[in-house]
Residue, then its C-alpha position, 0 to 999 in steps of 0.5 A: m530127227s528134231v523138229e527144227k531139222t525137219k522144218k529145214v528139210i521141208r522148207h527146202f523141198l517147198l522152195n526149190d523147183s526140182p521135181e522130187v519126192l519127199s518121204i515123211k515118216g513117223d509114229w501115229g499122232v506125232g503131228k506129221t500132217y499138222f507140221w506139213k500143213e503149217a509148213i505149207k501155210q508159211a511158205k506158200d506166199e514166198p516168191n520161189f514157192c515150188r508150184e502154183n497148184y497144190c493137192y492134198v490127198s489122204l489114202f484112207g479108204i482109197t481102193s484103186v489107182d484110178q480113184l487116186k488119180a481122180t481124187i488128185f484132180e478133184t481136190y487140187e487148188r491154187r496156191s493162193e487158196i491153200g488153207n482156205g478149205f472147201s468153198w463153192d467159189n473154188l469149185m466153180k473155178r475148177l469146173p471149167r477146167y474139168g469141162d475143157a478136159s471132158s469135152k474133148i473126150i466126149s466129142s471123140i466118143l460121140d464121133k466113134f460110138g454115137y449116143v450109145f456109150p459102151d460100158g465103162i465109158f464114164a469111168l474113162l471120162h472121169s479118169s481122162t482128166f488126169h492128163l491135166v495133173k502136171d506141174m503140181l505139188i502133191c501130198i499123199d497122206d495116210v499111206e498106211r490106211k490105204g484100201d487093201s486092193l490098192l497096192m503099195k507098188d502101184v502107189l509108188g509107181l504113180i508117184s514116180f510117174l508124177k515126178e518123172e513125166r509130169n514135173c510134180k513134187v510129191a510128199l509122202i506121209f505115213s507111219d512106217a510102224n503101221l504099214t500093211n505087209d504089202g507096204k512093208e515089203a514094197y516101200p523098202l524095195f522101191r524107196e531108192k528109185v522113187v524117194d529123193v529125201e526121207v525124214k523121220f519126224a520124231p519130236t521130243p516131248t518138249e518139242a511136241a508140247d511146244i507144238a500142241f500148247n500155247k506157251t503164253d496160256s497158264i493152263d497150257a503151260q502147266l499141262g506142258t510141265f506134266t506131259r513132258a514129265l510123262n514123256i508124251s510126244n504124241i501130239r494127237i494125245l496132247r490135243r485131247i488132253q488139252k481139250a479136256a483141260c479147257i473144259a475142266a479149268p473153268l469149272l475149278r476157277e473159283f477154288d484154290p489154284q492147287i486144285t486146278r494144278a492137281s486136276l491138270q496133272t490127273l488129266a495128263l496122266f489119264g489121257w496118256c494111259y487111256y490112249s497109249h497103254k495098248q501100244d506100250m504095256q509099260i505105260p500104266s493101264y487106264e483102269y489101274v490109275s483111274a481106280l479110286g484109292f492109293h496105287i503105290g505100295g502093297k502086294k503087286t505083280e511085277q508089271q504093277l510094280g513097274w507102273d508104281a515106279i512111274l507113278q511115284e516119279y510122277n508124284f501121283g500116289a492116289t486117285d481121289e473122288l475129283d479125279v474120278a469125276l474128271s475121268s469122264l472127260i478122257e473117256n467120253g469128252f464131257v463131264d458132270e459139272e455139278l459133281v466136279r464142283k462138288e468134289a472140288q469144293k470138298l478138296n478146297q475146304q481141306i486145303i483151306a483147313t490145312k493152310s489155317i493150321e499151318e498159319f496157326r502153327e507158325a504163330w506158335d513157332l514164333f512164340f517158342t523162339f526168342k524172335g519177334t516182338e510182342e506186337e508181332l506175335v499178338t498180331k499174328f495170332e489175331h490175324s490167324l483167328r480172324e482169317h481162319v476162324q472156321y478151322i480153329s478148334p475151341l482148344n486152340l482158341n482157349s490157348v490163345i486166350g490164355l496167352l493174351r490174358e498173361l500179356d494183359r490183353n484182356e480186351l482183345a481176348c474178350e473181343l476174340i471170344d465174342f468174334y469166335i462165337e459170332k462166326r461159329g454160333a451154329d456149331k453146337e458141339i464145339f460149345d459143349i465145354s463138358e464134352n470137350l474137357r477130357s481132351w483138354q490139358e488145360e483149364p478153360d478160360k472162365e469167360l470163354e467157358h461162361k460164354f460158351n455155356l450161354q451159347l450152348a443153352t441157346l442151341e440146345e433143344t429140350p432133351t428127352i430121356e431117350s436122347v440123354f441115354a443115347h448121349l450117355a451110351k456115347q460118353q459112357g456116363w461122363g460129361w452130362s449137361r445140367a439140362q440132361w441131369e434135370v431130364l433124368a431126375s424128372a423121369t419116372p421109374d416107368d421111364f427107366y424101366r422102359i429104357f432098361k428093357s429096350a437097351t441093347r447089349k452094346n449099351i445096357l451096361s453103360y446105362i446101368k452104371a451111369s444110373l447107379q454110379y452115385g449110389q456109393l457117393a451119397e455124401v457128395a452126390t447132388e439131389h438130382q443124382l440121388e433121385i436118378t439112382k433111386k428111380a433106377r433102383e426101383a426099375l431094376l427091382r421091377i425087372g429082376n422080379e419079373s423072372l428068375l432069368n432076369k435075376i440071373r441076368l442082373k447078377k451078371f452085371g453084379i447087381s442083386t435084386e434084393e431091395d436094399e442091395v441093388g447096386a451094392e457092388p462098387l461101380p466106376h464113377p466119374p467126377p462130380v458134375e458142377e451145379 
């Protein structure tokens, strides 16, 4: 039954005077108790509210009818007190009523037995107050959680007595799917005699979200979108997800809103799987969705393929590090705030970089059409560069500078080069034009190249022969800087000997090739290059003459150990380095 229809039934029950029994059934967590209590609060002040006294009792842990009777008397309250919770004032108001009932019993006992009380007399005294239970509105909740020794037929018998003999109205709340065997047998058997009205409380996911979440709160509104997509109607689960979101959202406030939204999507999914999978195996397991990495695709079981279909519909393909950090909120109710912020920061940088690339691409899209004026295009490029300078590559900068030159915007081109260097001044690698030149399909702007080289010079530490050869192994002999050439040229044959002797199989060939590559180009090689080749030959001769094995090793590299033939085999050579 829908929420609105259920609300009408409960309201009618509360606002008519007839003694009757209302049964409210529904799955665990759908909000039966919450909905009942809200209905009581809304109706209690109306003039035709059904009773002046109200009692709410949970059968959780109650093991006997006498205990239930005593609990009903001990917990009832005036309707004006409904919703106020426990207070000493309410207790003190109730004590005289308890005393009046007890005094009569005590007097009769004293007259009959004197001051020697027989066994069980205090239980009799305690239960005697039940005769005051009449003309009440009573809610008996958690019927499925009653103690095993308390039989369902006895509960229903007491309820029938309260209705028929004590003019009470009784609401019975329980999960019919979770009744014990005793309850499943007795309730259908006695239902017709005892229950007057029965409703099945089964809110839709939309109705459940409306009950659990505040529509005017942006976080709750987003959560509602995700929980409805997952068809979550369990209000208890929604509340837990909401609690996790209330902890997570403030930690993510400083980042792009996409991160908050993605995190709420994750918490809704994780909460649903964590609390629901054991009741419904079609729901993905928590272990499956919370594992780092992609879930959709690959070889899977039939069950996992079904889970993948749910995740794909939900637009959730992978669990990232931030999701893993947030999972503690679902599992434990708390989170490592520092870790969450750290992972959120990483994602935030990715989002900013993506946005900057998209904006930069939009500017080029405008260029490659016949739309927009020159001023609009230049403004768009300038804004993109200034706004997203940390994510603009030197190659993209060079392309824009080239276009500005063609448009006779030289002053702006120079200004943007200076701005770029100022903002990216500590990023040593981006200023190495020789390093990046191989990936460029255009010549670098001369002013850009000059200023980049000056900036690189201020950042470079004096290289060592070890660092030069490490760079050499990485670049395979291409793109050396002037400073690196000078270090190799000033190195001694002993330095080359030490480097060759310590080289690994992975880099030995690149070391030898780079050191000897200009021996075949004596006519065009620089003084530095010839000096490097000379010292490298001397070191190799020394190594080769150390043993027959070393001579054989060098031959494998195509190198003879005869002094005038070292490096005689043609070696690959890169373009000359500009002086």
